[in-house]
Every structure is written in C-alpha cells, then in structure tokens.
Wavefront OBJ file of the C-alpha trace (Angstrom):
o trace
v -65.755 43.237 -165.047
v -63.304 43.382 -167.945
v -60.128 41.361 -168.171
v -57.013 41.620 -170.252
v -56.233 38.272 -171.825
v -53.002 36.514 -170.992
v -51.676 33.162 -169.850
v -53.550 33.321 -166.513
v -56.725 34.722 -168.103
v -56.887 31.818 -170.534
v -57.029 34.140 -173.551
v -54.283 34.821 -176.104
v -51.820 37.586 -175.222
v -52.788 39.653 -178.270
v -56.455 39.794 -177.310
v -58.258 42.261 -175.068
v -61.649 41.200 -173.745
v -64.371 43.256 -172.128
v -66.884 41.137 -170.243
v -70.074 41.905 -168.319
v -73.234 40.157 -167.144
v -76.859 41.109 -167.673
v -79.657 39.004 -166.137
v -77.804 35.674 -166.476
v -76.406 36.567 -169.903
v -72.641 36.907 -170.388
v -71.799 39.631 -172.909
v -68.195 39.792 -174.184
v -66.414 41.869 -176.758
v -63.088 40.476 -177.985
v -60.633 42.852 -179.595
v -57.946 41.012 -181.576
v -55.272 42.495 -183.869
v -57.348 42.232 -187.073
v -60.818 41.342 -185.814
v -63.378 42.269 -183.199
v -66.298 40.051 -182.242
v -69.288 40.193 -179.920
v -70.202 37.065 -177.978
v -73.382 36.480 -175.997
v -73.403 33.446 -173.719
v -70.274 32.122 -175.459
v -71.726 32.310 -178.993
v -70.440 34.744 -181.602
v -73.269 37.041 -182.708
v -71.347 39.752 -184.603
v -67.873 40.227 -186.090
v -65.951 42.928 -187.952
v -62.562 42.679 -189.611
v -60.005 45.435 -189.932
v -58.183 47.847 -187.646
v -59.297 47.451 -184.049
v -58.676 51.043 -182.972
v -61.555 52.401 -185.059
v -65.032 53.334 -183.837
v -67.161 50.168 -184.121
v -70.722 49.194 -183.211
v -71.971 45.640 -182.788
v -75.636 44.755 -182.412
v -77.463 41.620 -181.308
v -80.565 40.555 -179.386
v -81.011 38.578 -176.170
v -84.092 37.044 -174.596
v -85.285 38.944 -171.530
v -88.585 38.063 -169.910
v -90.082 36.412 -172.993
v -89.142 39.168 -175.440
v -86.030 40.020 -177.440
v -84.048 43.006 -176.231
v -81.387 44.741 -178.339
v -77.764 44.631 -177.165
v -75.284 47.155 -178.499
v -71.521 47.118 -177.917
v -69.429 50.038 -179.139
v -65.663 50.500 -179.245
v -63.890 53.771 -179.860
v -60.481 55.318 -179.233
v -60.213 57.117 -175.902
v -57.814 59.975 -175.275
v -58.479 60.310 -171.543
v -57.641 57.752 -170.293
v -55.714 56.459 -173.311
v -56.815 53.177 -174.826
v -59.945 51.673 -176.335
v -63.321 52.382 -174.719
v -65.996 49.693 -174.769
v -69.572 50.615 -173.949
v -72.358 48.028 -173.723
v -76.051 48.888 -173.571
v -79.102 46.653 -173.300
v -82.470 47.958 -174.402
v -80.909 51.401 -174.890
v -79.688 51.664 -171.271
v -75.910 51.623 -170.701
v -74.767 48.775 -168.423
v -70.978 48.757 -168.917
v -68.243 51.241 -169.817
v -64.494 50.607 -169.527
v -61.274 51.795 -171.177
v -58.363 49.407 -171.647
v -54.886 49.694 -173.082
v -54.572 46.496 -175.173
v -51.716 44.190 -174.144
v -50.345 44.078 -177.697
v -49.680 47.839 -177.484
v -47.447 47.268 -174.450
v -45.473 44.716 -176.452
v -45.039 47.062 -179.427
v -43.899 49.923 -177.186
v -41.488 47.604 -175.348
v -39.973 46.409 -178.638
v -39.573 50.023 -179.770
v -37.865 50.971 -176.482
v -35.428 48.050 -176.795
v -34.618 49.029 -180.380
v -33.932 52.636 -179.312
v -31.635 51.487 -176.484
v -29.637 49.239 -178.839
v -29.451 52.031 -181.420
v -28.106 54.505 -178.858
v -25.613 51.931 -177.553
v -24.374 51.216 -181.090
v -23.969 54.939 -181.804
v -21.987 55.452 -178.578
v -19.704 52.498 -179.392
v -19.087 53.849 -182.903
v -18.275 57.279 -181.481
v -15.542 55.826 -179.270
v -14.147 53.591 -182.007
v -15.236 50.169 -180.762
l 1 2 3 4 5 6 7 8 9 10 11 12 13 14 15 16 17 18 19 20 21 22 23 24 25 26 27 28 29 30 31 32 33 34 35 36 37 38 39 40 41 42 43 44 45 46 47 48 49 50 51 52 53 54 55 56 57 58 59 60 61 62 63 64 65 66 67 68 69 70 71 72 73 74 75 76 77 78 79 80 81 82 83 84 85 86 87 88 89 90 91 92 93 94 95 96 97 98 99 100 101 102 103 104 105 106 107 108 109 110 111 112 113 114 115 116 117 118 119 120 121 122 123 124 125 126 127 128 129 130
C-alpha cells in the first residue's frame, strides 16, 4: 500500500510515494515538490518536471509472462477526499487507487497558522500599548 515519506519511511519529508505490487513487480510513483517520477522495480522509467498538483500520466512497460504489458500511473487533484489521487493500471485494468495529502502541504499550513498566531498576538500587544 502507499506510504508517506518521512524519517521512519526512509524517504525525504517533502516526498509522497504511492507504492503497489503486481506479479513480483514493485510499481512506485514519487511526488516531489518540483518533479514526479515513476519507478518500476527500483528503476526510473518516466519523469515529469513542474507543479505536482496537476493531472499527470506516466507510461511504461513491464514483462509479464513473456510479453510486455503497459503500465500507466496517473495523478490528479482530488476534492473528495482532498489531496492527490494516484491510480495505477496494468494492461488497462486498474490495480491501485489512493488519495494522499502530501506531507509538505501540512508543513505549509502549519507555517501559515504560526504566522497568523504571531500576527494576532502582535496586533493585540500594539492595541494595549506594549
């Protein structure tokens, strides 16, 4: 199943990873702040630069029973639940679908909340002449 990267997950904090298995193949999609990449069995097979909240499609092939089968991983914004949806299909059949809220978004929202609290505190202190 998917994991959010962090110190225990072994991945950088600013990276969200979706991971699934298909017939002894490990298929991963890494979503980083300015790059997304598709890995099959630990090897990068596709990459796209730019904003990671956009609709993206990555395509590759894997060996399955002596023939090559297409793998497609798609990311797109999700409103319900909020986050980024990753869908993986092999040979046209969906095998994985999960929505995650990237860890870096939590950090940005936390920083914004702290800034608002300090701003309100400063305004209150100015109001009372401190």
